[in-house]
C-alpha positions as CSV (number, residue, x, y, z in Angstrom):
1,M,-9.3,88.2,116.5
2,K,-6.5,89.8,114.5
3,G,-3.0,89.2,115.3
4,T,-1.1,92.5,114.9
5,R,2.7,92.9,114.6
6,H,3.5,96.2,113.3
7,N,7.2,97.9,112.5
8,G,8.4,101.5,112.1
9,R,11.3,103.3,113.2
10,S,10.2,106.8,112.9
11,G,7.5,109.4,112.1
12,K,6.5,113.4,111.6
13,D,8.7,114.1,114.9
14,G,11.4,112.0,114.0
15,V,12.8,108.5,115.0
16,Y,10.6,106.8,117.6
17,N,12.0,108.1,121.2
18,P,11.9,104.6,123.7
19,L,10.9,107.2,126.7
20,H,7.3,106.4,125.9
21,N,7.8,103.0,126.2
22,D,9.7,102.8,129.6
23,R,7.3,105.5,130.5
24,R,10.0,108.0,131.8
25,F,7.8,110.9,131.9
26,D,5.0,111.8,133.5
27,P,1.4,110.5,132.2
28,K,-0.5,112.3,133.9
29,H,-1.5,114.3,131.0
30,S,-1.6,111.7,128.9
31,E,-5.5,110.5,128.1
32,H,-5.2,107.1,127.0
33,I,-2.5,106.1,129.8
34,D,-4.4,104.7,133.0
35,S,-1.9,105.9,135.6
36,E,-3.3,103.1,138.4
37,R,-2.3,100.5,136.2
38,I,1.2,101.9,135.3
39,R,2.9,99.8,138.0
40,Q,1.6,96.5,136.2
41,N,4.2,97.4,133.0
42,I,6.9,95.1,132.9
43,Y,10.3,96.0,131.1
44,W,13.1,94.1,129.8
45,D,16.4,94.7,128.7
46,C,19.9,93.2,127.3
47,Y,21.8,94.4,130.3
48,Q,19.8,94.6,133.3
49,G,16.8,91.7,132.2
50,Y,13.4,91.8,134.3
51,T,12.3,95.4,135.8
52,T,9.4,97.0,137.1
53,M,8.6,100.4,138.2
54,E,9.6,99.5,141.9
55,D,13.2,99.5,140.4
56,R,13.1,102.8,139.4
57,G,14.2,104.1,142.8
58,K,17.5,102.3,142.8
59,E,20.7,104.2,141.8
60,D,22.0,101.6,139.2
61,N,18.4,101.3,137.1
62,F,19.0,102.4,133.3
63,S,16.4,103.9,131.3
64,F,16.2,102.4,127.6
65,S,17.7,105.5,126.1
66,Q,20.7,104.7,128.6
67,I,20.5,100.9,127.7
68,E,20.5,101.7,124.1
69,M,23.2,103.9,123.9
70,A,25.5,101.4,125.8
71,Y,24.6,98.5,123.4
72,Y,25.4,100.9,120.4
73,S,28.8,101.9,122.1
74,E,29.7,98.8,123.1
75,H,29.0,97.3,119.7
76,Y,29.5,99.9,116.8
77,S,31.9,102.2,118.3
78,D,35.2,100.6,116.2
79,Y,33.2,101.1,113.1
80,V,32.4,104.6,113.6
81,I,35.7,105.5,115.0
82,N,37.5,103.7,111.7
83,Q,34.8,105.0,109.3
84,N,36.0,108.5,110.5
85,K,39.1,108.0,110.0
86,R,38.3,106.7,106.3
87,H,36.5,110.2,105.8
88,E,39.5,111.8,107.0
89,K,41.7,110.0,104.7
90,A,39.4,110.9,102.0
91,R,39.0,114.8,102.8
92,H,35.6,114.5,104.3
93,P,35.6,115.8,107.6
94,D,31.9,116.8,106.9
95,R,31.1,113.4,107.2
96,Y,32.0,112.6,111.0
97,K,29.8,111.0,113.2
98,D,29.6,109.7,116.7
99,V,27.5,106.6,118.2
100,E,24.5,109.0,118.9
101,D,24.6,110.0,115.4
102,I,23.7,106.9,113.8
103,L,21.8,105.6,117.1
104,K,19.2,108.6,116.1
105,N,19.5,108.1,112.3
106,K,16.5,106.5,110.9
107,K,18.5,104.5,108.6
108,T,20.6,102.6,111.4
109,C,18.1,103.4,114.5
110,P,16.5,100.5,116.3
111,E,13.2,99.0,114.8
112,E,10.3,98.8,116.9
113,S,7.5,96.8,116.7
114,I,4.2,96.1,118.6
115,Y,2.6,93.0,119.2
116,Q,-0.9,92.5,120.2
117,L,-4.0,89.9,120.3
118,G,-7.2,91.4,119.6
119,T,-8.5,94.9,119.9
120,I,-9.8,96.8,123.0
121,D,-13.4,95.3,122.5
122,K,-12.0,91.5,122.3
123,H,-8.5,90.5,123.3
124,A,-6.2,87.6,124.7
125,S,-5.5,87.5,128.0
126,V,-2.3,89.2,129.2
127,E,-0.8,85.7,130.1
128,T,-1.5,84.4,126.9
129,L,0.0,87.3,125.3
130,V,3.6,87.1,127.2
131,R,3.8,83.7,126.6
132,V,3.4,83.8,122.7
133,F,5.8,86.7,123.1
134,D,8.2,84.5,125.1
135,E,8.2,81.9,122.6
136,F,8.2,84.2,119.5
137,K,11.3,85.6,121.3
138,K,13.2,82.5,121.6
139,E,12.7,81.7,118.1
140,F,13.8,85.2,116.9
141,D,16.8,84.9,118.6
142,E,17.9,81.2,117.5
143,R,16.9,82.4,113.8
144,F,18.0,85.4,113.1
145,G,20.1,86.6,116.5
146,S,23.1,86.6,114.6
147,N,22.4,89.7,112.7
148,V,19.3,91.1,114.1
149,H,19.5,91.8,118.1
150,I,16.4,92.3,120.4
151,I,18.0,95.4,122.8
152,D,14.7,96.0,125.2
153,W,10.8,95.6,125.4
154,S,8.3,96.2,127.4
155,L,4.7,95.0,128.3
156,H,2.1,97.9,128.9
157,M,-0.7,97.2,130.8
158,D,-1.9,100.7,131.2
159,E,-3.3,101.1,127.9
160,A,-7.0,100.1,126.8
161,T,-5.0,96.8,124.9
162,P,-2.2,95.3,126.2
163,H,0.5,94.8,124.3
164,I,4.1,94.6,124.2
165,H,6.4,97.4,122.3
166,E,10.1,95.4,121.1
167,R,12.8,97.4,119.6
168,H,15.9,95.6,117.7
169,V,19.0,96.7,115.7
170,F,20.3,94.9,112.2
171,D,24.0,94.5,111.8
172,A,26.5,92.9,109.2
173,T,30.4,92.8,109.2
174,N,31.3,95.1,106.2
175,R,34.5,94.9,103.9
176,Y,37.0,95.5,106.6
177,G,35.9,93.2,108.8
178,E,33.5,95.2,111.2
179,I,30.2,95.2,112.7
180,E,28.3,97.7,111.3
181,P,24.3,98.8,112.0
182,K,22.7,98.0,107.9
183,Q,19.5,96.2,107.6
184,E,19.8,95.0,104.0
185,A,23.5,93.5,104.7
186,A,22.3,91.8,107.7
187,L,19.1,90.0,105.9
188,E,21.8,89.3,103.0
189,E,23.9,87.5,105.6
190,L,20.6,85.6,106.8
191,G,20.0,84.2,103.4
192,F,16.8,86.2,102.3
193,E,16.6,87.0,98.9
194,L,14.7,89.8,96.9
195,P,10.8,89.3,96.3
196,N,11.5,89.9,92.9
197,P,15.1,88.7,92.1
198,E,14.8,90.0,88.4
199,K,14.3,93.3,89.3
200,K,16.4,96.0,91.1
201,R,15.9,96.2,94.6
202,S,13.5,99.3,95.7
203,K,11.2,100.2,98.5
204,T,8.7,97.3,97.6
205,N,11.1,94.9,96.3
206,N,13.9,94.2,99.3
207,R,15.0,91.6,101.8
208,K,13.0,93.4,104.5
209,V,9.7,92.8,103.4
210,V,10.6,89.0,103.4
211,F,12.1,89.1,106.3
212,D,8.3,90.9,108.1
213,S,6.7,88.0,106.4
214,A,8.6,85.1,107.9
215,C,8.0,86.8,111.2
216,R,4.6,87.0,110.5
217,A,4.1,83.6,110.2
218,M,6.1,82.4,112.6
219,F,4.0,84.9,115.1
220,L,1.1,83.2,113.9
221,D,2.2,79.7,114.2
222,I,3.0,80.2,117.6
223,C,-0.7,81.9,118.3
224,K,-1.9,78.6,116.8
225,R,-0.1,76.3,119.1
226,H,-1.9,78.4,121.8
227,G,-5.3,77.4,120.7
228,L,-6.1,81.1,119.2
229,E,-8.0,81.5,116.0
230,L,-6.7,84.7,114.1
231,D,-7.5,86.5,111.1
232,E,-4.1,85.7,109.0
233,E,-5.0,88.2,106.5
234,P,-1.9,91.2,106.7
235,A,-3.2,94.3,107.4
236,Y,-1.4,97.3,106.5
237,G,-3.6,100.1,108.5
238,G,-6.6,102.0,107.2
239,R,-10.2,102.5,107.7
240,Q,-11.7,99.2,106.3
241,Y,-10.1,97.1,109.1
242,L,-11.4,98.6,112.0
243,E,-15.2,99.3,113.6
244,K,-16.2,103.1,113.3
245,Q,-15.8,103.7,116.8
246,D,-12.3,101.8,117.0
247,Y,-11.3,103.9,113.9
248,I,-12.2,107.0,116.4
249,R,-10.8,106.1,119.7
250,M,-7.4,104.7,117.7
251,K,-7.1,108.4,116.0
252,Q,-7.5,110.0,119.3
253,K,-4.9,108.1,120.7
254,K,-2.7,108.8,118.3
255,E,-3.3,112.6,118.3
256,I,-2.6,112.4,122.0
257,A,0.2,109.9,121.6
258,D,2.1,112.1,118.8
259,R,1.6,115.8,120.9
260,Q,2.9,113.5,124.1
261,E,6.0,112.7,122.2
262,T,6.2,116.0,120.8
263,I,6.6,117.4,124.3
264,L,8.9,114.8,125.4
265,M,10.8,115.2,122.7
266,Q,11.0,119.3,123.0
267,I,11.9,118.3,126.6
268,D,14.7,116.0,125.6
269,K,16.3,119.0,123.4
270,V,15.7,121.3,126.3
271,N,17.6,118.7,128.4
272,E,20.4,118.2,125.9
273,N,21.0,122.1,125.4
274,R,21.3,122.6,129.1
275,L,23.7,119.8,129.7
276,E,25.9,121.0,126.3
277,L,25.6,124.5,128.0
278,A,26.6,123.3,131.4
279,K,29.5,121.4,129.4
280,Q,30.8,124.2,127.5
281,S,30.7,126.5,131.0
282,R,32.7,124.2,133.1
283,L,35.1,123.7,129.5
284,V,35.5,127.6,129.6
285,N,35.8,127.9,133.5
286,A,38.4,125.4,133.2
287,N,40.5,127.2,130.4
288,E,39.9,130.7,132.5
289,E,41.4,129.1,135.5
290,I,44.4,128.1,133.6
291,I,44.6,131.1,132.0
292,Q,44.6,133.2,135.4
293,S,47.1,130.9,136.6
294,Q,49.4,131.3,133.7
295,E,49.0,135.2,133.8
296,E,49.6,135.0,137.7
297,K,53.1,132.6,137.0
298,I,54.2,135.2,133.9
299,K,54.0,137.8,136.8
300,Q,55.7,136.1,139.3
301,Q,58.4,135.1,136.5
302,D,58.6,138.6,135.6
303,K,59.3,139.9,139.1
304,E,62.0,137.4,139.7
305,F,63.7,138.2,136.7
306,A,63.8,141.8,137.3
307,N,65.1,141.3,141.1
308,N,67.8,138.9,139.5
309,S,68.9,140.7,136.7
310,D,72.0,142.7,138.2
311,R,73.2,139.5,139.3
312,I,72.9,137.8,136.1
313,F,74.7,140.8,134.6
314,K,77.8,140.5,137.2
315,Q,78.4,137.0,136.0
316,G,82.0,136.0,134.8
317,D,81.1,135.2,131.3
318,L,80.7,138.4,130.6
319,I,83.4,139.7,132.0
320,E,85.5,137.5,130.7
321,E,84.6,138.4,127.3
322,Q,85.1,141.9,127.8
323,K,88.6,141.1,129.4
324,Q,89.8,139.1,125.9
325,E,88.2,141.7,124.2
326,L,90.4,143.9,125.6
327,Q,93.7,142.1,125.7
328,Q,93.5,141.9,121.9
329,L,93.5,145.8,121.5
330,T,96.2,147.8,121.7
331,V,95.6,151.2,123.4
332,R,97.3,154.3,124.9
333,I,96.4,154.6,128.5
334,E,94.7,158.1,127.9
335,D,92.1,156.2,125.8
336,V,91.0,153.9,128.5
337,E,88.2,155.6,129.7
338,T,86.6,155.9,125.9
339,L,86.9,152.2,125.4
340,L,85.1,151.1,128.2
341,D,82.2,153.6,127.7
342,E,81.6,152.2,124.2
343,V,82.6,148.5,125.3
344,S,80.5,148.2,128.2
345,S,77.5,150.3,126.6
346,E,77.4,147.9,123.7
347,A,78.0,144.7,125.4
348,Y,75.0,145.5,127.9
349,D,72.4,145.8,125.0
350,K,73.5,142.6,123.3
351,A,73.6,140.3,126.8
352,V,70.0,142.2,127.6
353,E,68.6,141.2,124.2
354,K,69.9,137.6,124.4
355,V,69.5,137.0,128.0
356,A,66.0,138.2,128.3
357,K,65.2,135.9,124.9
358,E,66.0,132.4,126.3
359,V,65.0,133.5,130.0
360,V,61.3,134.2,128.8
361,L,61.6,131.3,126.4
362,A,62.7,128.7,128.9
363,T,59.9,129.9,131.0
364,R,57.1,129.4,128.8
365,K,58.3,126.2,126.8
366,D,57.0,123.8,129.8
367,D,53.3,125.6,129.4
368,I,53.3,125.4,125.6
369,H,54.4,121.2,126.0
370,L,51.4,121.2,128.9
371,A,49.1,123.0,126.2
372,E,49.8,120.4,123.3
373,D,49.7,117.1,125.5
374,T,46.1,118.6,126.4
375,K,45.1,118.6,122.6
376,K,46.4,115.1,121.8
377,W,44.4,114.0,125.2
378,I,41.3,115.6,123.6
379,Q,41.6,114.0,120.4
380,S,42.6,110.6,121.9
381,P,40.0,107.8,120.2
382,E,39.4,107.2,124.2
383,R,37.4,110.1,124.7
384,K,33.6,109.4,124.5
385,A,32.9,113.1,123.9
386,S,31.0,114.1,120.7
387,R,32.7,115.6,117.8
388,K,31.6,119.3,118.5
389,E,32.6,119.0,122.2
390,K,36.2,118.0,120.9
391,E,36.4,120.6,118.3
392,Y,35.4,123.5,120.9
393,A,38.2,122.1,123.4
394,I,40.3,122.4,120.5
395,Q,39.8,125.4,119.9
396,R,40.3,126.8,123.2
397,V,43.6,125.1,124.1
398,D,44.7,126.7,120.8
399,G,43.7,130.2,122.3
400,L,45.5,129.2,125.6
401,I,48.7,128.7,123.2
402,K,48.3,131.8,121.1
403,K,48.0,134.0,124.5
404,I,50.6,132.4,126.4
405,E,52.8,133.1,122.9
406,Y,51.8,136.5,122.9
407,A,52.7,136.8,126.4
408,M,55.9,135.4,125.7
409,E,56.6,138.3,123.2
410,K,55.0,141.1,125.3
411,A,57.6,140.1,128.4
412,V,60.4,139.9,126.5
413,V,59.5,143.4,125.2
414,R,58.9,144.9,128.6
415,I,61.8,143.3,130.3
416,I,64.3,144.6,127.3
417,H,62.5,147.8,127.9
418,Q,63.2,148.0,131.3
419,L,66.8,147.1,131.5
420,K,67.3,149.5,128.7
421,Q,66.1,152.4,130.7
422,P,69.0,154.7,131.4
423,E,68.8,154.5,135.0
424,K,69.5,150.8,135.1
425,K,71.8,150.7,132.2
426,K,73.9,153.5,133.7
427,A,74.0,151.6,137.2
428,V,75.2,148.5,135.3
429,V,77.4,150.0,133.0
430,E,79.3,151.3,135.6
431,E,79.5,148.3,137.9
432,I,81.0,146.7,134.7
433,K,83.2,149.6,133.9
434,K,84.5,148.9,137.9
435,E,85.2,145.2,137.7
436,V,86.9,145.6,134.2
437,K,89.2,148.9,134.6
438,P,91.5,147.6,137.3
439,S,91.8,144.4,135.2
440,I,92.6,146.4,131.5
441,R,94.8,148.9,133.7
442,E,96.8,146.0,135.1
443,R,97.4,144.5,131.4
444,L,98.1,147.8,129.7
445,A,100.7,148.5,132.6
446,Q,102.0,144.7,131.7
447,N,102.0,145.7,128.0
448,V,104.2,148.9,128.4
449,A,106.4,147.1,130.6
450,K,106.7,144.2,128.0
451,I,107.3,147.0,124.8
452,Q,110.2,148.8,127.1
453,R,111.9,145.7,127.7
454,E,111.9,144.6,124.2
455,E,113.3,148.5,123.4
456,A,115.9,148.3,126.0
457,E,116.8,144.9,124.2
458,R,116.7,146.0,121.0
459,K,118.8,149.4,122.2
460,Q,121.5,146.9,123.8
461,L,121.7,144.7,120.6
462,K,122.0,147.5,118.3
463,K,124.8,148.9,121.0
464,G,126.6,145.6,120.9
465,K,126.9,145.6,117.2
466,S,127.9,149.1,116.7
467,H,131.1,148.2,119.6
468,S,131.7,144.9,117.0
469,S,131.9,147.2,113.9
470,D,134.7,149.8,116.1
471,L,137.2,146.8,117.0
472,E,137.1,145.4,113.3
473,M,138.1,148.9,112.4
């Protein structure tokens, strides 16, 4: 019989989806899958170990898709973050990627291998297949485990021939000391050379060809140790290796599997879009709640400011400033009323503009600081959200800051306009005049008395000098 080990990463519909391997879909419409035998399947991954269909009901049971995402996040996050920083430094933000991008890229996604002993008409027992694969995996890990890591595998008993799907990833240390998923560099670290070192590396002249040959030889040697007689001639697909009916059945199975995989990918895409829309909806709702809260706060502060504005302008700083200005003027008593009107009106206008701006700025400063802190939190490397999600969230926060700044400008204009209304202004100016007028009159009276005293002393001194002149004569 023939010992089969086939490798691949992607097909016409993109990279291979591990949903097929751990049966995370409804197999009722898959003609090549026997639903009654699905429970005989066995699954393994690097985090949970061995599981079966009975474990699916447990809360902590994870799919192969989740396991592979967790593995990539754990081992390659540092590389992705630092590589994005280098793109930013080189002014290439269009090259930004997240962990999910490299997981779904056909050059850095896991490679899938299928192991099978025989065909639908004649094949080895499932016990033999499991023993051979288990021994192969141990030897594989010992020889290549430093740079090639098996993430998950599944034994399918529900199809025509028992077989195993196994997925692994290649990685190597780059020049920055980071672990990077890179096949050719990983094989170079393991010591594999080009098949033809004198020629340039190409699709046919690369280290992967040598690596696959080594794996196939190792697989066949293990099969021989278990007493299996296999056709050692490698087959890369083609009708000449199959009987006509086997070829027809395989082609039909492949078409069904391809259609099923396409449907599953479409379902995954729809679910991803729904999840993205839900995230965006939650983010929009949260931002709208913040904006509404800020608007309510603005209204409340505007109301408090309007209620307290009369008391603000009665404070001693404004009155003291007016007293000091009036004390420096030499005016006549009959000009007091005119002077009070001019000074009080001008002082009121200046105070309204200055105090309104300072009060509104003080009340909005904390809001802007909070929004800026939110931006820093979103851009933090610890956040596991995708770049699109972060950009969208930052745009929303920037919009919030602009709304707060716009609200500040409107609040200043509204308050100044309100306080400069003739009725409001007249009442406050009259109050200022009422407070200041007695002080001015008292000071003017003091100045008049002082002038009268100085005039009397001058006259007395002049009279004394005139009397001295008469005596001398």
